[in-house]
C-alpha positions in Angstrom: 121.5 70.8 96.3 119.3 69.2 93.6 116.1 68.3 95.4 112.8 67.5 93.7 110.6 70.2 95.3 107.9 70.5 92.7 105.4 68.2 94.3 103.8 68.2 97.8 106.4 67.5 100.5 107.2 68.0 104.2 110.1 70.2 105.3 111.5 70.1 108.8 112.2 73.1 111.0 115.8 72.3 112.2 115.3 74.7 115.1 112.3 73.0 116.6 111.9 69.6 114.8 108.4 70.6 113.7 107.2 70.0 110.1 105.5 72.2 107.4 103.6 70.9 104.4 104.7 72.6 101.2 102.3 72.4 98.2 104.0 74.3 95.4 101.6 73.0 92.7 98.8 75.1 94.3 100.2 78.5 93.9 103.5 78.8 91.9 102.7 82.3 90.8 101.3 83.9 94.0 100.4 87.3 92.7 98.5 86.8 89.4 95.5 89.0 89.6 94.7 92.4 91.2 96.9 94.0 93.8 95.2 96.7 95.9 96.7 99.4 98.1 95.3 99.9 101.6 94.1 103.5 102.0 95.3 104.7 105.4 94.8 108.1 106.9 98.0 110.1 107.2 99.2 110.2 110.7 100.7 113.4 112.3 104.3 113.5 113.7 102.7 114.0 117.1 99.3 112.8 118.2 98.0 114.5 121.4 95.9 111.4 122.1 98.7 108.9 121.8 100.0 107.5 125.1 103.5 106.9 123.6 104.1 110.4 122.2 106.4 112.8 124.1 104.8 114.9 126.9 101.6 112.9 126.7 99.8 111.1 129.5 100.1 107.3 129.3 97.3 104.8 129.8 98.4 104.1 133.3 98.4 107.8 134.3 102.1 108.6 134.2 103.4 111.3 131.8 106.0 110.7 129.2 109.1 113.0 129.2 110.0 115.2 126.2 112.2 112.5 124.8 114.1 113.1 121.6 115.4 109.7 120.6 114.4 106.3 122.0 112.4 105.8 125.2 111.8 102.8 127.5 109.4 102.3 130.5 107.8 99.5 132.5 104.5 98.5 130.7 101.6 100.1 132.6 99.6 96.9 132.1 102.3 94.2 132.2 101.6 90.6 131.4 104.3 89.7 134.0 104.8 91.3 137.4 108.0 91.8 139.4 106.2 91.3 142.7 104.5 88.0 141.9 104.8 85.7 144.9 107.4 83.0 144.1 105.9 80.1 145.9 104.4 76.8 144.6 100.7 76.5 143.7 99.4 73.5 145.7 97.3 71.2 143.5 94.4 69.4 145.3 95.3 65.8 146.1 92.3 64.3 144.1 93.1 65.9 140.7 95.7 63.2 139.7 98.1 66.1 138.5 95.6 67.1 135.8 95.5 70.7 136.9 99.1 72.0 136.9 100.1 75.6 137.4 103.1 77.6 138.7 103.5 81.3 139.5 105.5 83.3 137.0 107.5 86.4 137.8 108.8 88.9 135.3 109.3 92.4 134.0 107.7 93.8 130.9 109.0 96.9 129.2 107.9 99.1 126.3 110.6 100.2 123.9 109.5 103.4 121.9 111.6 103.6 118.8 111.1 107.2 118.0 109.3 110.4 119.2 107.7 110.6 115.8 104.2 109.1 115.8 104.1 108.7 112.0 107.4 106.8 111.3 107.6 103.0 111.4 110.9 101.2 111.5 111.5 101.1 107.6 110.8 104.9 107.4 113.4 105.8 110.1 116.9 107.0 109.3 119.6 104.4 109.7 121.2 106.1 112.7 117.8 106.1 114.5 117.4 102.4 113.9 121.0 101.9 115.3 119.8 103.8 118.4 117.1 101.2 118.8 119.6 98.3 118.5 121.8 100.1 121.1 118.8 100.3 123.5 117.9 96.6 122.9 121.5 95.7 123.9 121.7 98.0 127.0 118.3 96.8 128.3 119.4 93.1 127.8 122.6 93.7 129.7 120.8 95.5 132.5 118.1 92.8 132.8 120.7 90.0 132.6 122.1 91.3 135.9 118.9 90.3 137.8 119.7 86.8 139.0 116.2 85.4 139.0 115.6 86.3 135.3 116.2 83.3 133.0 115.1 84.5 129.6 114.8 87.9 127.9 112.4 88.2 124.9 112.8 91.3 122.7 110.1 91.6 120.1 107.8 93.9 118.0 104.2 93.5 116.8 103.6 95.8 113.9 100.1 96.5 112.5 96.6 96.1 113.9 96.1 92.7 112.4 99.1 91.5 114.5 97.5 92.8 117.7 99.3 96.1 117.9 97.0 98.5 119.7 99.0 101.7 119.0 100.6 102.7 115.6 103.4 104.7 117.3 106.6 102.7 116.5 107.5 100.6 119.5 108.4 97.1 120.6 108.5 95.2 123.9 110.9 93.3 126.2 109.6 90.6 128.5 112.1 89.2 131.0 110.9 86.2 133.1 112.0 83.6 135.6 111.4 80.6 133.4 112.4 79.6 129.9 109.5 79.8 127.3 108.4 76.8 125.3 109.8 77.9 121.9 113.2 78.6 123.5 113.2 75.2 125.2 112.6 73.5 121.8 115.3 75.5 120.1 117.7 75.0 123.0 117.4 71.2 122.8 118.1 71.2 119.0 120.9 73.8 119.1 122.7 72.1 122.0 122.3 68.6 120.6 123.8 69.7 117.3 126.7 71.4 118.9 127.5 68.5 121.2 127.6 66.2 118.1 129.5 68.4 115.6 131.3 70.9 117.8 129.8 73.7 115.6 126.8 75.8 115.7 123.7 74.5 113.8 122.9 77.9 112.4 126.6 78.5 111.3 126.4 75.3 109.2 122.9 76.2 108.0 123.9 79.8 107.0 127.0 78.5 105.2 124.7 76.3 103.1 122.3 79.1 102.3 125.1 81.5 101.4 126.5 78.8 99.0 123.1 78.2 97.3 121.8 81.8 97.4 118.3 80.7 96.5 116.7 81.7 99.8 119.1 84.6 100.7 117.4 88.0 100.8 120.1 90.2 102.1 123.8 89.6 103.0 125.6 92.1 105.2 129.1 92.0 106.7 127.9 90.4 110.0 124.4 89.2 109.3 122.3 87.6 106.6 118.5 87.6 106.1 117.1 84.4 104.6 113.7 82.9 104.0 114.3 79.7 105.9 113.9 76.4 104.1 111.1 75.4 106.6 109.2 78.8 106.5 105.5 78.5 107.5 104.4 82.1 106.8 104.3 83.5 103.2 107.2 85.9 103.5 108.8 84.7 106.7 112.4 85.6 107.2 115.2 84.8 109.6 118.2 87.1 110.3 121.2 85.1 111.4 124.5 86.4 112.8 127.5 85.2 110.9 129.5 85.0 114.1 128.5 82.2 116.4 127.2 84.4 119.2 124.8 83.6 122.0 123.0 86.9 122.6 122.8 90.6 121.8 124.8 91.5 124.8 127.9 90.2 123.0 127.4 92.4 119.8 130.2 94.7 118.8 129.6 98.2 117.5 130.1 97.0 113.9 127.6 94.2 114.4 125.0 96.6 115.8 125.5 98.9 112.8 125.2 96.1 110.4 122.0 94.7 112.1 120.4 98.1 111.9 121.2 98.3 108.1 119.7 94.8 107.6 116.6 95.7 109.6 116.1 98.8 107.5 116.5 97.1 104.1 114.4 94.1 105.1 111.5 96.1 106.4 111.6 98.5 103.4 111.4 95.4 101.1 108.4 94.2 103.1 106.6 97.5 102.7 107.4 97.7 99.0 105.8 94.3 98.1 102.3 95.6 98.3 103.0 99.3 98.9 101.6 99.2 102.4 102.9 99.3 105.9 103.6 95.6 106.1 102.4 94.0 109.4 104.5 91.4 111.2 105.5 89.9 114.5 109.3 89.9 114.9 111.6 89.0 117.7 115.1 87.8 118.5 115.8 84.4 119.9 118.9 84.2 122.1 120.4 82.1 124.8 118.7 81.9 128.3 120.6 83.8 131.0 121.7 82.9 134.6 121.1 79.2 134.0 124.1 77.7 132.2 126.7 78.3 129.4 124.5 77.3 126.3 127.5 77.0 124.0 125.4 75.8 121.1 123.1 78.8 121.2 123.3 81.1 118.1 121.5 84.5 118.0 118.8 84.9 115.3 115.8 87.0 114.7 112.4 85.8 113.3 110.0 87.8 111.2 106.5 86.4 110.8 104.5 88.6 108.4 100.9 87.5 107.6 100.2 89.1 104.3 99.6 86.6 101.5 98.7 88.0 98.0 97.9 91.6 98.5 97.7 94.4 101.2 94.2 93.1 102.1 94.7 89.3 102.1 95.9 87.9 105.4 97.2 84.3 105.8 95.3 82.6 108.6 96.5 79.4 110.3 93.2 77.4 110.1 91.8 73.9 109.6 94.6 71.5 108.8 97.2 74.0 110.0 95.7 74.3 113.4 95.0 70.6 113.8 98.0 69.0 112.0 100.9 70.9 110.4 101.4 74.4 109.0 101.0 74.4 105.2 102.1 76.8 102.6 101.7 77.3 98.9 104.3 80.0 98.2 107.6 78.2 98.4 110.4 79.8 100.4 112.5 80.0 97.2 109.9 82.0 95.4 109.3 84.2 98.4 113.0 84.9 98.7 113.1 85.9 95.0 110.2 88.3 95.4 111.8 89.9 98.5 115.2 90.2 96.8 113.7 91.9 93.8 112.1 94.7 95.9 113.7 98.1 95.9 115.5 99.3 99.0 114.0 102.7 98.5 110.8 103.0 100.4 107.7 103.2 98.2 106.6 106.4 99.9 109.8 108.1 98.8 109.0 107.4 95.1 105.6 108.9 95.1 
């Protein structure tokens, strides 16, 4: 595909229809200049003050068991509650429908990746990451059986600058009675494409990326990691399943093993860029449940990392980006090349 992408241009996110302004002339070589390491105090394998470590007391007062692998529990301070009253909120008659609200019922769980306080996902052994993927799948299947749940969001916030309040490696699952806004937008685009072409939108997109190779970061047997053509964040990536599959509950053993390997390699590459524990928000998008077939839905996982030019420089969405469109200087093509060129051996292992 011979596109003239050297001058300012808009790219369209095919999953949402939203646009991003790309300005390659502003920053074609994003890391000229000094690169600093973040100095972080070494963490112990077990922290007696951590509410996620084995045998410790949690913030809500319960005690963790002496778990040896992964561990899951209901969040002590959940954003959604199972016992929320499922009845309409009556709007006063004189507000002209300007004050709209509904009750929202849900279940929030914490997924602890490892009993080790000092290991993030890229530092864990491959079989331990596979155990996390196994737990994601089993929790999805279990929550899917609850008839009133319509969507299950599996995600991880890594790093204090992404709002993570505890460095112990963990993620979350929020299951709720309605379909979130981002999923509604993606559902519309995915289903419309499928109805028109009788093929998954992301299957066609991934085939194009695999032909071009310019934005591919990692290709496995069952998944590929790509910097999407419409990426908004500096080193944003998207993991896409090669098989047209709606949700993680349908993964085979081989697919789970391959996803674990992709996750390990991708997160190691992130850490190696600036030799720091690279922060991000990551989460899988998959079809809603208990509300239809969703034949056009195609499983994928977003990574939104905020670091820009060094371990200390964060990309903020401000000004034009808050008021108009996201804007980026580092092109997806150059970001993919930088990620591809990173070693898959964690930088800590080479010190």
